MIDOSE-1310 file (N, C-alpha, C; in nm, 2 decimals, decimal comma, always signed):
residues 232
xxxx	+0,43/+0,98/-0,83/+0,51/+1,02/-0,94/+0,53/+0,92/-1,05; +0,47/+0,94/-1,16/+0,47/+0,85/-1,27/+0,62/+0,83/-1,32; +0,65/+0,70/-1,34/+0,78/+0,67/-1,40/+0,80/+0,74/-1,54; +0,68/+0,75/-1,61/+0,69/+0,81/-1,74/+0,73/+0,96/-1,73
xxxx	+0,72/+1,02/-1,62/+0,77/+1,16/-1,60/+0,91/+1,17/-1,54; +0,98/+1,06/-1,54/+1,12/+1,05/-1,49/+1,21/+1,00/-1,59; +1,34/+1,04/-1,57/+1,45/+0,98/-1,65/+1,53/+0,89/-1,56; +1,64/+0,83/-1,61/+1,71/+0,73/-1,53/+1,78/+0,80/-1,42
xxxx	+1,83/+0,93/-1,44/+1,89/+1,00/-1,33/+1,79/+1,03/-1,22; +1,66/+1,06/-1,26/+1,56/+1,09/-1,16/+1,54/+0,96/-1,07; +1,54/+0,85/-1,14/+1,52/+0,72/-1,06/+1,63/+0,70/-0,97; +1,76/+0,72/-1,01/+1,87/+0,71/-0,92/+1,86/+0,80/-0,80
xxxx	+1,82/+0,92/-0,82/+1,80/+1,01/-0,71/+1,69/+0,97/-0,62; +1,58/+0,92/-0,68/+1,47/+0,88/-0,59/+1,51/+0,76/-0,50; +1,58/+0,67/-0,56/+1,62/+0,55/-0,48/+1,72/+0,59/-0,37; +1,80/+0,69/-0,39/+1,89/+0,73/-0,29/+1,82/+0,81/-0,18
xxxx	+1,71/+0,87/-0,21/+1,63/+0,94/-0,11/+1,54/+0,86/-0,03; +1,48/+0,76/-0,10/+1,37/+0,68/-0,03/+1,38/+0,54/-0,09; +1,37/+0,43/-0,01/+1,38/+0,29/-0,06/+1,25/+0,24/-0,12; +1,14/+0,32/-0,12/+1,01/+0,27/-0,16/+0,98/+0,29/-0,30
xxxx	+0,92/+0,19/-0,37/+0,87/+0,20/-0,50/+0,74/+0,13/-0,51; +0,66/+0,16/-0,61/+0,52/+0,11/-0,63/+0,50/+0,05/-0,77; +0,45/-0,07/-0,77/+0,42/-0,14/-0,89/+0,27/-0,18/-0,90; +0,19/-0,12/-0,98/+0,05/-0,16/-0,99/+0,03/-0,27/-1,09
xxxx	-0,06/-0,37/-1,07/-0,08/-0,47/-1,16/-0,23/-0,49/-1,17; -0,28/-0,53/-1,29/-0,42/-0,54/-1,31/-0,46/-0,66/-1,40; -0,55/-0,63/-1,49/-0,60/-0,74/-1,59/-0,68/-0,67/-1,70; -0,68/-0,73/-1,81/-0,76/-0,69/-1,92/-0,87/-0,80/-1,94
xxxx	-0,99/-0,77/-1,90/-1,09/-0,88/-1,90/-1,23/-0,81/-1,90; -1,33/-0,89/-1,94/-1,47/-0,84/-1,94/-1,51/-0,79/-1,81; -1,58/-0,68/-1,81/-1,64/-0,62/-1,69/-1,78/-0,57/-1,73; -1,86/-0,66/-1,79/-2,00/-0,62/-1,83/-1,99/-0,50/-1,92
xxxx	-2,07/-0,40/-1,89/-2,08/-0,28/-1,97/-1,96/-0,18/-1,95; -1,88/-0,21/-1,85/-1,76/-0,12/-1,82/-1,64/-0,16/-1,91; -1,54/-0,07/-1,90/-1,42/-0,09/-1,98/-1,36/-0,23/-1,96; -1,30/-0,29/-2,06/-1,23/-0,41/-2,04/-1,10/-0,39/-1,96
xxxx	-1,06/-0,27/-1,94/-0,94/-0,23/-1,87/-0,96/-0,19/-1,73; -1,08/-0,22/-1,67/-1,11/-0,17/-1,54/-1,00/-0,20/-1,44; -0,96/-0,32/-1,43/-0,86/-0,36/-1,32/-0,73/-0,29/-1,33; -0,68/-0,27/-1,46/-0,56/-0,20/-1,47/-0,58/-0,05/-1,45
xxxx	-0,69/+0,01/-1,49/-0,72/+0,15/-1,46/-0,72/+0,18/-1,31; -0,79/+0,09/-1,24/-0,81/+0,12/-1,10/-0,68/+0,09/-1,02; -0,61/-0,01/-1,06/-0,48/-0,03/-0,99/-0,38/+0,08/-1,01; -0,37/+0,13/-1,13/-0,28/+0,24/-1,15/-0,32/+0,37/-1,09
xxxx	-0,45/+0,40/-1,10/-0,50/+0,53/-1,04/-0,49/+0,53/-0,89; -0,53/+0,42/-0,83/-0,52/+0,42/-0,68/-0,38/+0,43/-0,63; -0,29/+0,37/-0,71/-0,15/+0,37/-0,67/-0,09/+0,52/-0,69; -0,13/+0,58/-0,80/-0,09/+0,72/-0,82/-0,15/+0,82/-0,72
xxxx	-0,28/+0,80/-0,70/-0,34/+0,89/-0,60/-0,28/+0,88/-0,46; -0,25/+0,75/-0,43/-0,20/+0,73/-0,29/-0,05/+0,78/-0,28; +0,02/+0,76/-0,39/+0,17/+0,79/-0,38/+0,20/+0,94/-0,40; +0,10/+1,01/-0,46/+0,13/+1,15/-0,49/+0,19/+1,24/-0,38
xxxx	+0,12/+1,24/-0,26/+0,17/+1,32/-0,15/+0,30/+1,27/-0,09; +0,34/+1,14/-0,12/+0,46/+1,08/-0,06/+0,58/+1,10/-0,16; +0,55/+1,13/-0,28/+0,65/+1,15/-0,38/+0,72/+1,02/-0,42; +0,65/+0,91/-0,41/+0,71/+0,78/-0,45/+0,69/+0,75/-0,60
xxxx	+0,79/+0,69/-0,66/+0,78/+0,65/-0,80/+0,68/+0,54/-0,82; +0,60/+0,55/-0,92/+0,50/+0,45/-0,95/+0,53/+0,40/-1,09; +0,56/+0,27/-1,10/+0,59/+0,21/-1,23/+0,46/+0,20/-1,31; +0,48/+0,19/-1,45/+0,36/+0,17/-1,53/+0,29/+0,04/-1,49
xxxx	+0,16/+0,04/-1,50/+0,08/-0,07/-1,46/+0,11/-0,19/-1,55; +0,12/-0,31/-1,48/+0,13/-0,44/-1,56/-0,02/-0,47/-1,60; -0,05/-0,46/-1,73/-0,19/-0,47/-1,77/-0,25/-0,60/-1,77; -0,17/-0,71/-1,79/-0,23/-0,84/-1,81/-0,21/-0,93/-1,69
xxxx	-0,31/-1,01/-1,66/-0,31/-1,10/-1,55/-0,37/-1,23/-1,58; -0,42/-1,30/-1,48/-0,47/-1,43/-1,49/-0,63/-1,43/-1,50; -0,69/-1,46/-1,61/-0,83/-1,45/-1,62/-0,88/-1,56/-1,72; -0,84/-1,69/-1,69/-0,89/-1,79/-1,79/-1,04/-1,81/-1,79
xxxx	-1,10/-1,78/-1,68/-1,25/-1,81/-1,66/-1,33/-1,71/-1,75; -1,27/-1,60/-1,80/-1,33/-1,51/-1,89/-1,29/-1,52/-2,03; -1,22/-1,63/-2,06/-1,16/-1,65/-2,20/-1,26/-1,65/-2,31; -1,39/-1,68/-2,28/-1,49/-1,68/-2,39/-1,55/-1,54/-2,42
xxxx	-1,51/-1,44/-2,34/-1,55/-1,30/-2,37/-1,45/-1,23/-2,45; -1,48/-1,19/-2,57/-1,38/-1,12/-2,66/-1,32/-1,00/-2,59; -1,19/-0,98/-2,62/-1,12/-0,87/-2,56/-1,04/-0,91/-2,44; -1,08/-1,02/-2,37/-1,01/-1,06/-2,25/-0,87/-1,12/-2,29
xxxx	-0,77/-1,08/-2,21/-0,64/-1,14/-2,23/-0,60/-1,21/-2,10; -0,56/-1,34/-2,11/-0,52/-1,41/-2,00/-0,39/-1,48/-2,02; -0,30/-1,46/-1,92/-0,17/-1,52/-1,93/-0,17/-1,65/-1,86; -0,07/-1,74/-1,89/-0,05/-1,86/-1,81/+0,01/-1,82/-1,68
xxxx	-0,01/-1,90/-1,58/+0,04/-1,87/-1,44/+0,20/-1,85/-1,45; +0,26/-1,94/-1,52/+0,41/-1,93/-1,53/+0,45/-1,81/-1,61; +0,37/-1,76/-1,70/+0,41/-1,64/-1,78/+0,40/-1,52/-1,69; +0,29/-1,50/-1,62/+0,28/-1,39/-1,53/+0,39/-1,39/-1,42
xxxx	+0,42/-1,50/-1,36/+0,52/-1,51/-1,26/+0,66/-1,47/-1,31; +0,68/-1,52/-1,44/+0,81/-1,49/-1,50/+0,83/-1,34/-1,52; +0,73/-1,28/-1,58/+0,73/-1,14/-1,60/+0,74/-1,06/-1,47; +0,66/-1,09/-1,38/+0,67/-1,02/-1,25/+0,80/-1,04/-1,18
xxxx	+0,86/-1,16/-1,19/+0,99/-1,18/-1,13/+1,10/-1,08/-1,19; +1,09/-1,07/-1,33/+1,19/-0,99/-1,39/+1,17/-0,84/-1,36; +1,04/-0,80/-1,36/+1,01/-0,66/-1,33/+1,05/-0,62/-1,19; +1,02/-0,71/-1,09/+1,06/-0,68/-0,95/+1,21/-0,68/-0,94
xxxx	+1,28/-0,77/-1,01/+1,43/-0,77/-1,01/+1,48/-0,64/-1,06; +1,42/-0,59/-1,17/+1,47/-0,46/-1,23/+1,45/-0,34/-1,13; +1,33/-0,34/-1,06/+1,31/-0,23/-0,96/+1,41/-0,24/-0,85; +1,44/-0,36/-0,81/+1,54/-0,38/-0,70/+1,68/-0,34/-0,75
xxxx	+1,71/-0,37/-0,88/+1,84/-0,34/-0,93/+1,86/-0,19/-0,94; +1,75/-0,11/-0,95/+1,75/+0,03/-0,95/+1,78/+0,09/-0,82; +1,78/+0,01/-0,71/+1,81/+0,05/-0,58/+1,70/+0,06/-0,48; +1,58/+0,01/-0,52/+1,47/+0,01/-0,42/+1,46/-0,12/-0,35
xxxx	+1,44/-0,11/-0,22/+1,44/-0,22/-0,13/+1,30/-0,24/-0,06; +1,21/-0,15/-0,08/+1,07/-0,17/-0,03/+0,98/-0,14/-0,14; +0,91/-0,25/-0,19/+0,83/-0,25/-0,31/+0,69/-0,29/-0,28; +0,60/-0,20/-0,30/+0,45/-0,23/-0,28/+0,39/-0,26/-0,42
xxxx	+0,34/-0,38/-0,43/+0,26/-0,42/-0,54/+0,11/-0,39/-0,52; +0,06/-0,30/-0,59/-0,08/-0,26/-0,58/-0,17/-0,34/-0,68; -0,24/-0,44/-0,63/-0,31/-0,53/-0,72/-0,46/-0,49/-0,74; -0,51/-0,50/-0,86/-0,64/-0,47/-0,89/-0,73/-0,58/-0,94
xxxx	-0,67/-0,71/-0,93/-0,74/-0,82/-0,99/-0,72/-0,95/-0,90; -0,83/-1,00/-0,86/-0,82/-1,12/-0,76/-0,75/-1,24/-0,82; -0,75/-1,26/-0,95/-0,69/-1,37/-1,02/-0,54/-1,37/-1,01; -0,48/-1,25/-0,97/-0,34/-1,24/-0,96/-0,28/-1,28/-0,83
xxxx	-0,35/-1,35/-0,75/-0,31/-1,40/-0,62/-0,17/-1,47/-0,62; -0,14/-1,55/-0,72/-0,01/-1,62/-0,72/+0,11/-1,52/-0,71; +0,09/-1,40/-0,75/+0,20/-1,30/-0,74/+0,24/-1,28/-0,59; +0,14/-1,29/-0,50/+0,17/-1,28/-0,36/+0,27/-1,38/-0,31
xxxx	+0,25/-1,51/-0,36/+0,34/-1,62/-0,33/+0,48/-1,59/-0,39; +0,48/-1,53/-0,51/+0,61/-1,50/-0,57/+0,68/-1,40/-0,48; +0,61/-1,30/-0,43/+0,68/-1,20/-0,35/+0,74/-1,26/-0,23; +0,68/-1,36/-0,16/+0,74/-1,43/-0,05/+0,86/-1,50/-0,09
xxxx	+0,86/-1,57/-0,21/+0,97/-1,64/-0,26/+1,09/-1,55/-0,28; +1,06/-1,44/-0,34/+1,17/-1,34/-0,38/+1,23/-1,29/-0,25; +1,15/-1,26/-0,15/+1,21/-1,21/-0,03/+1,30/-1,31/+0,04; +1,27/-1,44/+0,03/+1,35/-1,54/+0,08/+1,48/-1,55/+0,00
xxxx	+1,47/-1,53/-0,13/+1,59/-1,54/-0,21/+1,69/-1,42/-0,19; +1,63/-1,30/-0,18/+1,70/-1,18/-0,18/+1,75/-1,13/-0,04; +1,66/-1,15/+0,06/+1,70/-1,12/+0,19/+1,71/-0,97/+0,23; +1,74/-0,88/+0,14/+1,75/-0,74/+0,17/+1,64/-0,66/+0,12
xxxx	+1,53/-0,72/+0,07/+1,42/-0,65/+0,01/+1,29/-0,69/+0,07; +1,21/-0,59/+0,10/+1,07/-0,61/+0,15/+0,97/-0,59/+0,04; +0,88/-0,68/+0,02/+0,78/-0,67/-0,09/+0,64/-0,70/-0,03; +0,55/-0,61/-0,05/+0,42/-0,63/+0,00/+0,32/-0,63/-0,12
xxxx	+0,22/-0,71/-0,10/+0,11/-0,74/-0,20/-0,02/-0,68/-0,15; -0,07/-0,58/-0,21/-0,19/-0,51/-0,16/-0,30/-0,51/-0,25; -0,41/-0,59/-0,21/-0,53/-0,59/-0,29/-0,61/-0,47/-0,25; -0,61/-0,36/-0,33/-0,67/-0,24/-0,28/-0,81/-0,25/-0,24
xxxx	-0,89/-0,32/-0,32/-1,04/-0,33/-0,30/-1,07/-0,42/-0,18; -0,98/-0,51/-0,14/-1,01/-0,60/-0,03/-0,94/-0,55/+0,10; -0,88/-0,44/+0,11/-0,83/-0,38/+0,23/-0,94/-0,37/+0,33; -0,91/-0,38/+0,46/-1,02/-0,39/+0,56/-1,13/-0,28/+0,55
xxxx	-1,09/-0,15/+0,56/-1,18/-0,05/+0,56/-1,26/-0,04/+0,43; -1,19/-0,06/+0,32/-1,25/-0,05/+0,18/-1,36/-0,16/+0,17; -1,32/-0,28/+0,21/-1,42/-0,39/+0,20/-1,53/-0,38/+0,29; -1,51/-0,32/+0,41/-1,61/-0,30/+0,51/-1,72/-0,20/+0,45
xxxx	-1,67/-0,10/+0,38/-1,76/+0,00/+0,32/-1,84/-0,06/+0,22; -1,78/-0,15/+0,13/-1,86/-0,22/+0,03/-1,97/-0,30/+0,10; -1,94/-0,37/+0,21/-2,05/-0,44/+0,28/-2,15/-0,35/+0,34; -2,11/-0,24/+0,39/-2,21/-0,14/+0,44/-2,31/-0,10/+0,34
xxxx	-2,27/-0,10/+0,21/-2,35/-0,05/+0,10/-2,43/-0,17/+0,04; -2,43/-0,28/+0,10/-2,51/-0,39/+0,05/-2,43/-0,50/-0,02; -2,29/-0,48/-0,02/-2,21/-0,57/-0,09/-2,18/-0,53/-0,23; -2,09/-0,60/-0,30/-2,06/-0,58/-0,43/-1,97/-0,69/-0,49
xxxx	-1,95/-0,69/-0,62/-1,87/-0,80/-0,68/-1,81/-0,75/-0,81; -1,76/-0,84/-0,89/-1,70/-0,81/-1,02/-1,80/-0,74/-1,11; -1,75/-0,63/-1,16/-1,83/-0,55/-1,26/-1,96/-0,49/-1,20; -1,97/-0,49/-1,07/-2,08/-0,42/-1,01/-2,04/-0,28/-0,97
xxxx	-2,12/-0,21/-0,89/-2,10/-0,07/-0,86/-1,97/-0,04/-0,80; -1,91/-0,14/-0,73/-1,78/-0,11/-0,67/-1,66/-0,10/-0,76; -1,69/-0,13/-0,89/-1,59/-0,10/-1,00/-1,64/+0,00/-1,10; -1,75/+0,06/-1,07/-1,82/+0,15/-1,16/-1,79/+0,29/-1,12
xxxx	-1,68/+0,35/-1,18/-1,64/+0,49/-1,15/-1,65/+0,57/-1,28; -1,65/+0,70/-1,27/-1,64/+0,78/-1,39/-1,52/+0,74/-1,48; -1,41/+0,70/-1,42/-1,30/+0,66/-1,50/-1,29/+0,52/-1,55; -1,40/+0,44/-1,52/-1,41/+0,30/-1,58/-1,53/+0,29/-1,67
xxxx	-1,62/+0,39/-1,67/-1,74/+0,38/-1,75/-1,71/+0,42/-1,90; -1,80/+0,37/-1,99/-1,79/+0,40/-2,13/-1,92/+0,48/-2,16; -1,90/+0,59/-2,23/-2,01/+0,68/-2,26/-2,12/+0,62/-2,35; -2,08/+0,52/-2,43/-2,18/+0,45/-2,51/-2,25/+0,33/-2,45
xxxx	-2,21/+0,30/-2,33/-2,27/+0,18/-2,27/-2,31/+0,21/-2,12; -2,43/+0,24/-2,11/-2,48/+0,28/-1,97/-2,51/+0,15/-1,89; -2,51/+0,17/-1,76/-2,53/+0,06/-1,67/-2,68/+0,03/-1,66; -2,73/-0,09/-1,65/-2,87/-0,12/-1,63/-2,91/-0,07/-1,49
xxxx	-3,04/-0,05/-1,48/-3,09/+0,00/-1,35/-3,11/-0,12/-1,25; -3,10/-0,09/-1,12/-3,13/-0,19/-1,02/-3,01/-0,28/-0,99; -3,05/-0,40/-0,94/-2,95/-0,50/-0,90/-2,96/-0,63/-0,98; -2,85/-0,70/-0,99/-2,85/-0,83/-1,05/-2,83/-0,94/-0,94
xxxx	-2,90/-1,05/-0,96/-2,89/-1,16/-0,86/-2,75/-1,21/-0,86; -2,70/-1,25/-0,74/-2,56/-1,30/-0,73/-2,55/-1,44/-0,80; -2,44/-1,45/-0,87/-2,41/-1,58/-0,93/-2,38/-1,69/-0,83; -2,40/-1,81/-0,86/-2,36/-1,92/-0,77/-2,21/-1,94/-0,78
xxxx	-2,14/-1,89/-0,68/-1,99/-1,89/-0,69/-1,93/-2,03/-0,70; -1,99/-2,12/-0,62/-1,93/-2,26/-0,62/-1,95/-2,32/-0,76; -2,06/-2,30/-0,82/-2,08/-2,35/-0,96/-1,99/-2,28/-1,06; -1,97/-2,15/-1,04/-1,89/-2,07/-1,13/-1,74/-2,12/-1,12
xxxx	-1,69/-2,14/-1,00/-1,55/-2,19/-0,99/-1,53/-2,33/-1,05; -1,64/-2,41/-1,06/-1,63/-2,54/-1,11/-1,65/-2,55/-1,26; -1,67/-2,44/-1,32/-1,71/-2,43/-1,46/-1,60/-2,39/-1,56; -1,59/-2,45/-1,68/-1,50/-2,41/-1,78/-1,55/-2,27/-1,84
xxxx	-1,47/-2,20/-1,91/-1,50/-2,07/-1,96/-1,63/-2,06/-2,04; -1,67/-2,16/-2,12/-1,79/-2,15/-2,20/-1,91/-2,16/-2,11; -1,90/-2,24/-2,01/-2,02/-2,25/-1,91/-2,02/-2,12/-1,83; -1,91/-2,07/-1,79/-1,90/-1,95/-1,71/-1,97/-1,83/-1,78
xxxx	-1,96/-1,82/-1,91/-2,02/-1,72/-1,99/-2,17/-1,74/-1,99; -2,22/-1,86/-1,99/-2,36/-1,88/-1,98/-2,42/-1,84/-1,85; -2,34/-1,88/-1,74/-2,39/-1,85/-1,61/-2,39/-1,70/-1,58; -2,29/-1,62/-1,64/-2,28/-1,48/-1,61/-2,35/-1,39/-1,70
xxxx	-2,38/-1,43/-1,82/-2,45/-1,35/-1,91/-2,36/-1,22/-1,95; -2,41/-1,11/-1,90/-2,33/-0,98/-1,93/-2,20/-0,98/-1,87; -2,17/-1,06/-1,76/-2,04/-1,06/-1,70/-2,04/-1,01/-1,55; -2,14/-0,94/-1,51/-2,15/-0,89/-1,37/-2,18/-1,01/-1,28
xxxx	-2,10/-1,02/-1,17/-2,12/-1,13/-1,08/-2,25/-1,11/-0,99; -2,30/-0,99/-0,98/-2,42/-0,97/-0,90/-2,41/-0,84/-0,81; -2,52/-0,79/-0,78/-2,53/-0,67/-0,70/-2,57/-0,55/-0,78; -2,57/-0,43/-0,72/-2,61/-0,31/-0,79/-2,51/-0,28/-0,91
xxxx	-2,57/-0,25/-1,02/-2,48/-0,21/-1,14/-2,41/-0,08/-1,11; -2,48/+0,01/-1,05/-2,42/+0,14/-1,02/-2,49/+0,21/-0,90; -2,41/+0,29/-0,83/-2,46/+0,37/-0,72/-2,43/+0,51/-0,74; -2,50/+0,60/-0,67/-2,47/+0,74/-0,69/-2,32/+0,77/-0,67
xxxx	-2,27/+0,87/-0,75/-2,13/+0,90/-0,75/-2,07/+0,94/-0,61; -2,16/+0,99/-0,52/-2,10/+1,03/-0,39/-2,07/+0,90/-0,31; -2,14/+0,79/-0,34/-2,10/+0,66/-0,28/-1,97/+0,60/-0,34; -1,96/+0,60/-0,47/-1,84/+0,55/-0,53/-1,72/+0,63/-0,50
xxxx	-1,74/+0,77/-0,49/-1,62/+0,85/-0,45/-1,58/+0,83/-0,31; -1,68/+0,80/-0,22/-1,64/+0,77/-0,08/-1,56/+0,64/-0,07; -1,61/+0,54/-0,15/-1,53/+0,42/-0,16/-1,39/+0,44/-0,21; -1,38/+0,52/-0,31/-1,24/+0,55/-0,37/-1,15/+0,62/-0,27
xxxx	-1,20/+0,71/-0,19/-1,12/+0,78/-0,10/-1,07/+0,69/+0,01; -1,15/+0,60/+0,05/-1,11/+0,50/+0,15/-1,00/+0,41/+0,09; -1,02/+0,37/-0,03/-0,92/+0,28/-0,10/-0,79/+0,35/-0,11; -0,79/+0,48/-0,15/-0,66/+0,56/-0,16/-0,60/+0,57/-0,02
xxxx	-0,67/+0,60/+0,08/-0,61/+0,61/+0,21/-0,55/+0,48/+0,26; -0,61/+0,37/+0,23/-0,56/+0,24/+0,28/-0,43/+0,20/+0,19; -0,44/+0,24/+0,07/-0,32/+0,21/-0,02/-0,20/+0,30/+0,03; -0,23/+0,42/+0,06/-0,12/+0,51/+0,11/-0,07/+0,46/+0,24
xxxx	-0,15/+0,41/+0,33/-0,11/+0,35/+0,46/-0,02/+0,23/+0,43; -0,05/+0,15/+0,33/+0,04/+0,04/+0,30/+0,18/+0,08/+0,25; +0,18/+0,20/+0,18/+0,31/+0,25/+0,13/+0,39/+0,30/+0,25; +0,32/+0,35/+0,35/+0,39/+0,41/+0,47/+0,45/+0,31/+0,56
xxxx	+0,39/+0,19/+0,56/+0,44/+0,08/+0,65/+0,34/-0,02/+0,69; +0,38/-0,12/+0,77/+0,51/-0,14/+0,82/+0,60/-0,21/+0,71; +0,73/-0,18/+0,71/+0,83/-0,24/+0,63/+0,93/-0,32/+0,71; +0,99/-0,42/+0,65/+1,10/-0,49/+0,72/+1,22/-0,40/+0,73
C-alpha cells in the first residue's frame, strides 16, 4: 500500500491495526546502459510487490545513498555518510512517531550498509521498536539463484529488468569480464571509471526475461518473508 495513496487518518488506522511499516532505500548512480535510478526502482518495486498481499504501508523510496566510487559518472548522486544517517534517523523517527514499532528497511544498494548499523543504534535507544535491514538481492534464496545462473554483479543481468531498461540504450551481447574488486576498492573515483568503462562490474549484460522474472519472484517472496517475521 503506497503512502501516496493514504492520508494521515489512513496511516493512523493502519498503525492501530498492524505495527509493521516498510521503508525502501536505494541510490541514484551509474548502471552502465540501464537507468541511473535502478537501485531506487528495484527497492521500491520489490517492497510494494511484497507488501501488497499483506496490506502494509510502504513509504516513498529514499532515492539517494552512498556512491562516492561512481562520482565521476555524470548523473550519480552521492551523499556523505553523516548526511544519509541523519536523514534516515529522522525518517525512521517519523515512522515510529506515527505508531509503527516494526519497521523493515528494504535496501537496494550495497553502499547503504551503514544504515544497518544505524538501525541497531536506534533500537538500543528506543527499546520498543524493532527495525530490520533487508538487502533484497543478497537474501539467501535470491543470491543462490544468481549463482546458479553463473553469477552477477552491479549493472549486469541481475539488475536488468523491463522496469530498469531504457528503450534507447540496448544491452551489449554476451558477458563482460569481472573487474578486479580489490583494485576497484582501492581506487579513487577517476581510476574506478577507467577500470569499469561502461560501469558494469562483470557478467552477462542481459539474460532471457524468464530468468530475470524468476529471480524477481524469489526476491519478492524473500522480502515478504522478512515482513512477516521474525520480529522482536
